[in-house]
C-alpha positions as CSV (number, residue, x, y, z in Angstrom):
1,M,-1.7,14.7,7.3
2,P,-3.1,14.6,10.8
3,R,-1.2,12.9,13.6
4,H,-3.1,11.3,16.5
5,P,-1.3,11.1,19.9
6,S,-2.0,8.5,22.6
7,L,-5.7,8.3,23.5
8,P,-6.7,8.0,27.2
9,S,-9.2,5.2,26.5
10,W,-6.4,2.9,25.6
11,G,-5.2,3.0,29.2
12,N,-8.3,0.9,30.1
13,T,-7.2,-2.0,27.9
14,E,-7.4,-5.2,29.8
15,A,-4.1,-7.0,30.6
16,G,-3.4,-9.7,28.1
17,T,-5.4,-8.1,25.3
18,P,-3.7,-8.8,21.9
19,R,-1.9,-5.7,20.5
20,V,-1.4,-5.0,16.8
21,S,0.8,-2.6,14.8
22,L,-0.8,-2.1,11.4
23,V,0.6,-0.9,8.1
24,L,-1.8,0.0,5.3
25,L,-0.2,-0.2,1.8
26,T,-1.6,1.8,-1.1
27,G,-0.7,2.5,-4.7
28,V,-1.9,3.0,-8.3
29,D,0.2,0.3,-10.0
30,R,-0.7,-3.3,-9.1
31,L,2.8,-4.6,-10.0
32,A,4.5,-2.0,-7.8
33,I,2.1,-2.7,-4.9
34,D,2.7,-6.5,-5.1
35,A,6.5,-6.0,-5.3
36,V,6.5,-3.8,-2.2
37,A,4.2,-6.1,-0.3
38,F,6.3,-9.2,-1.1
39,S,9.5,-7.3,0.1
40,L,7.9,-6.2,3.3
41,A,6.4,-9.6,4.0
42,D,9.7,-11.3,3.4
43,S,11.5,-8.9,5.7
44,R,9.5,-10.1,8.7
45,P,8.2,-13.7,8.6
46,A,6.1,-13.2,11.7
47,I,3.9,-10.6,10.0
48,R,0.3,-11.3,9.2
49,V,-0.8,-10.1,5.7
50,A,-4.3,-9.3,4.4
51,A,-4.3,-8.4,0.8
52,C,-7.4,-7.1,-0.9
53,D,-8.0,-6.6,-4.6
54,V,-11.1,-6.2,-6.8
55,A,-12.4,-8.0,-9.8
56,P,-15.3,-7.3,-12.2
57,D,-18.5,-9.1,-11.2
58,P,-21.6,-8.5,-13.3
59,A,-23.7,-10.3,-10.7
60,S,-22.7,-8.0,-7.9
61,P,-24.9,-4.9,-7.2
62,T,-21.8,-2.7,-7.5
63,G,-20.3,-4.7,-10.5
64,L,-17.3,-5.7,-8.4
65,S,-16.2,-8.5,-6.1
66,L,-13.5,-8.3,-3.4
67,V,-10.7,-10.8,-3.6
68,R,-9.1,-11.1,-0.1
69,T,-6.0,-13.2,0.7
70,V,-4.9,-13.7,4.2
71,C,-1.5,-15.1,5.0
72,E,-0.8,-16.2,8.6
73,P,2.6,-15.5,10.2
74,G,5.3,-18.0,9.3
75,N,3.7,-18.9,5.9
76,S,6.8,-19.8,3.9
77,D,5.0,-19.1,0.6
78,S,4.4,-15.5,1.6
79,L,1.6,-13.9,-0.4
80,L,1.3,-16.9,-2.7
81,G,0.1,-19.5,-0.2
82,G,-2.6,-17.6,1.7
83,D,-6.3,-18.3,2.1
84,T,-8.2,-16.5,-0.6
85,T,-11.9,-15.6,-0.4
86,V,-14.0,-13.9,-3.2
87,F,-17.3,-12.3,-2.4
88,P,-19.5,-9.6,-4.0
89,M,-18.9,-6.0,-2.9
90,D,-22.1,-4.7,-1.4
91,D,-20.9,-1.6,0.4
92,C,-21.5,1.9,-1.0
93,C,-17.9,2.4,-2.1
94,L,-14.6,0.5,-2.3
95,T,-13.1,2.3,0.7
96,C,-16.0,1.3,3.0
97,A,-15.8,-2.2,1.7
98,C,-12.1,-2.4,2.6
99,K,-12.4,-1.0,6.0
100,H,-15.3,-3.1,7.0
101,D,-13.6,-6.2,5.6
102,L,-10.4,-5.5,7.6
103,V,-12.5,-5.4,10.8
104,R,-13.9,-8.9,9.8
105,V,-10.4,-10.2,9.2
106,M,-9.2,-8.9,12.6
107,N,-12.2,-10.4,14.4
108,A,-11.6,-13.7,12.7
109,A,-8.4,-14.1,14.7
110,P,-9.2,-12.7,18.2
111,E,-6.1,-14.2,19.9
112,W,-3.6,-13.0,17.4
113,S,-1.2,-10.1,18.1
114,G,1.9,-8.7,16.4
115,A,2.4,-6.8,13.1
116,M,-0.1,-6.8,10.2
117,L,0.3,-5.6,6.7
118,A,-3.0,-4.7,4.9
119,V,-2.6,-4.3,1.2
120,L,-5.4,-2.1,-0.2
121,P,-6.8,-2.3,-3.7
122,V,-5.5,0.0,-6.4
123,G,-6.4,3.6,-5.8
124,V,-7.9,3.3,-2.3
125,E,-6.7,6.0,0.0
126,G,-5.4,4.8,3.4
127,T,-6.4,7.7,5.6
128,A,-10.1,6.9,5.8
129,V,-9.4,3.2,6.4
130,A,-6.9,4.0,9.1
131,Q,-9.2,6.4,10.9
132,Y,-12.0,3.9,10.9
133,L,-9.8,1.1,12.3
134,A,-8.4,3.5,15.0
135,D,-12.0,4.5,16.0
136,S,-13.0,0.8,16.1
137,S,-10.1,0.0,18.4
138,M,-11.0,2.9,20.7
139,L,-14.6,1.9,20.9
140,G,-13.8,-1.8,21.7
141,D,-15.2,-3.1,18.4
142,L,-12.0,-5.1,17.7
143,P,-10.6,-8.1,19.7
144,C,-7.2,-6.4,19.8
145,A,-5.8,-3.0,20.7
146,I,-4.2,-1.2,17.8
147,D,-0.9,0.4,18.9
148,T,0.0,2.1,15.7
149,I,-1.4,2.5,12.2
150,H,0.9,3.7,9.4
151,V,-0.2,4.6,5.9
152,A,2.5,3.7,3.3
153,T,2.4,3.9,-0.5
154,A,4.3,2.0,-3.2
155,V,5.9,4.1,-5.8
156,G,7.7,2.4,-8.7
157,L,10.1,4.9,-10.4
158,D,9.8,3.1,-13.7
159,G,6.8,4.7,-15.4
160,F,6.3,7.0,-12.4
161,E,6.3,10.3,-14.4
162,S,3.9,9.0,-17.0
163,R,1.5,7.9,-14.3
164,L,1.8,11.2,-12.5
165,F,0.8,13.2,-15.6
166,D,-1.8,10.7,-16.8
167,D,-5.2,12.3,-17.2
168,D,-7.0,9.1,-18.1
169,R,-9.2,7.5,-15.5
170,L,-7.6,5.1,-13.1
171,V,-8.1,1.4,-13.9
172,I,-8.9,-0.3,-10.6
173,A,-9.9,-3.7,-12.0
174,G,-9.8,-5.7,-15.2
175,T,-7.1,-6.2,-17.7
176,T,-8.7,-5.4,-21.1
177,D,-10.9,-2.7,-22.6
178,D,-13.8,-5.1,-22.3
179,D,-13.6,-5.8,-18.6
180,A,-11.8,-2.7,-17.3
181,V,-13.4,-1.0,-14.3
182,L,-12.5,2.7,-14.1
183,D,-12.4,5.1,-11.2
184,S,-13.9,8.5,-11.5
185,R,-10.5,10.1,-10.7
186,S,-7.6,10.3,-13.0
187,T,-4.4,8.2,-12.5
188,G,-2.3,11.3,-11.9
189,V,-4.7,12.7,-9.3
190,V,-4.8,9.5,-7.4
191,Q,-1.0,9.1,-7.5
192,T,-0.5,12.6,-6.1
193,R,-3.1,12.0,-3.3
194,L,-1.6,8.7,-2.2
195,I,1.9,10.2,-2.0
196,R,0.6,13.2,-0.1
197,E,-1.3,11.2,2.6
198,A,1.4,8.6,3.2
199,A,3.6,8.5,6.3
200,H,6.0,6.2,4.5
201,I,6.8,6.3,0.8
202,L,8.3,3.1,-0.4
203,M,10.1,3.4,-3.7
204,L,11.1,0.7,-6.2
205,P,14.3,1.7,-7.9
206,M,14.4,2.0,-11.7
207,L,15.1,-1.2,-13.5
208,A,17.4,0.8,-15.8
209,A,19.7,1.4,-12.9
210,G,20.4,-2.3,-12.8
211,G,20.9,-2.8,-16.5
212,G,17.5,-2.3,-18.2
213,A,16.5,0.6,-20.4
214,A,14.7,3.7,-19.2
215,L,12.3,5.6,-21.4
216,T,11.2,9.2,-21.5
217,N,7.5,10.1,-21.7
218,D,7.5,9.9,-25.5
219,G,8.8,6.3,-25.4
220,T,12.4,7.0,-26.5
221,A,15.3,5.8,-24.5
222,L,17.1,8.1,-22.2
223,G,20.6,9.1,-23.3
224,G,20.1,7.5,-26.7
225,A,19.8,4.0,-25.2
226,D,18.1,1.3,-27.2
227,P,14.6,0.9,-25.7
228,E,14.7,-2.8,-26.5
229,G,17.2,-3.5,-23.8
230,A,20.3,-1.4,-23.9
231,A,21.0,0.1,-20.5
232,M,21.6,3.7,-19.7
233,S,25.0,4.5,-18.1
234,P,25.2,4.4,-14.3
235,R,25.5,8.2,-14.3
236,Q,22.4,8.6,-16.4
237,G,20.5,6.2,-14.1
238,A,21.6,8.0,-11.0
239,D,20.7,11.4,-12.5
240,E,17.2,10.2,-13.5
241,T,16.6,8.5,-10.2
242,A,17.6,11.7,-8.4
243,R,15.2,13.8,-10.6
244,L,12.2,11.5,-10.0
245,S,13.0,11.2,-6.3
246,A,13.0,15.0,-6.1
247,I,9.4,15.0,-7.6
248,V,8.3,12.5,-5.1
249,T,9.8,14.5,-2.2
250,A,8.0,17.7,-3.4
251,L,4.7,15.9,-3.4
252,A,5.1,14.2,-0.1
253,D,4.1,15.5,3.3
254,P,7.2,17.2,4.9
255,A,6.8,14.8,7.9
256,A,6.8,11.7,5.7
257,T,9.6,9.2,5.6
258,I,10.9,8.4,2.1
259,H,12.5,5.0,1.6
260,P,14.6,5.2,-1.6
261,D,14.8,1.4,-2.0
262,V,12.1,-0.7,-0.4
263,H,14.3,-3.7,-0.7
264,C,16.6,-2.1,1.9
265,T,13.7,-1.5,4.2
266,D,12.0,-3.9,6.6
267,L,8.8,-3.7,8.5
268,H,10.6,-2.6,11.7
269,A,11.5,0.7,10.0
270,L,7.8,1.3,9.3
271,I,6.1,0.4,12.5
272,G,8.9,1.6,14.8
273,D,8.1,-1.1,17.3
274,V,11.2,-0.6,19.4
275,C,11.0,2.2,22.0
276,T,8.0,3.7,20.3
277,P,5.1,5.0,22.4
278,S,1.6,3.7,21.7
279,R,-0.2,6.0,19.2
280,V,-2.2,5.9,16.1
281,R,-0.5,7.7,13.2
282,V,-3.0,8.3,10.4
């Protein structure tokens, strides 16, 4: 995972130019992505959030529409009360559509500065988006100077192992067999790539550790627990969490920061905006 140090061209930034620290959030499970996004947004009310998802759209040349929600800082409703826009996706691929749309979002608020959380659609890798935004900032194509860009990924430990070894194609949109939109890559491949590229891995603890049941890959409950709701013991939950965390650590970049419980992490821990030199981390 490349690291990009301070770039000389940033020294020419005019005084008073808005400055932004950006976190790109990725993932393969929409519920996990949303849970992590809500937690991060709640940890810092001054954050600006741009969340992008996709939906099937037979009228679009690509068969997809982008669903973009922008929440301005101080929105008490967090991700639920933002301004949502739906438009056909006309770029060559979903990654290009996302990076171009984020430029539009940033240009729509030229005076704004601070921290921004960009939630990418299921399966979109953050590195290419981060590099495009870093280049746009250096070339002066944005109304702000981007100080840092951090790629983070949401990993829910419940169901993590089954997703990791899932050879089926990743579902990026739709909810049923009739409207599902599939990626050419498998779920397991995408899960591995997103973990490997991330500078921050944000884990959602197992529900079983808090009283729910945890299942093995064949659907049976761990430790003989009742899959309909009987909880595993605290020791079993801790052992299973440690085992899954070890898998995540093995897949991650050695330089990545792993956050074992996203609910104990705030955005300050990701952007390092205190005593941190200006740089783009992709």
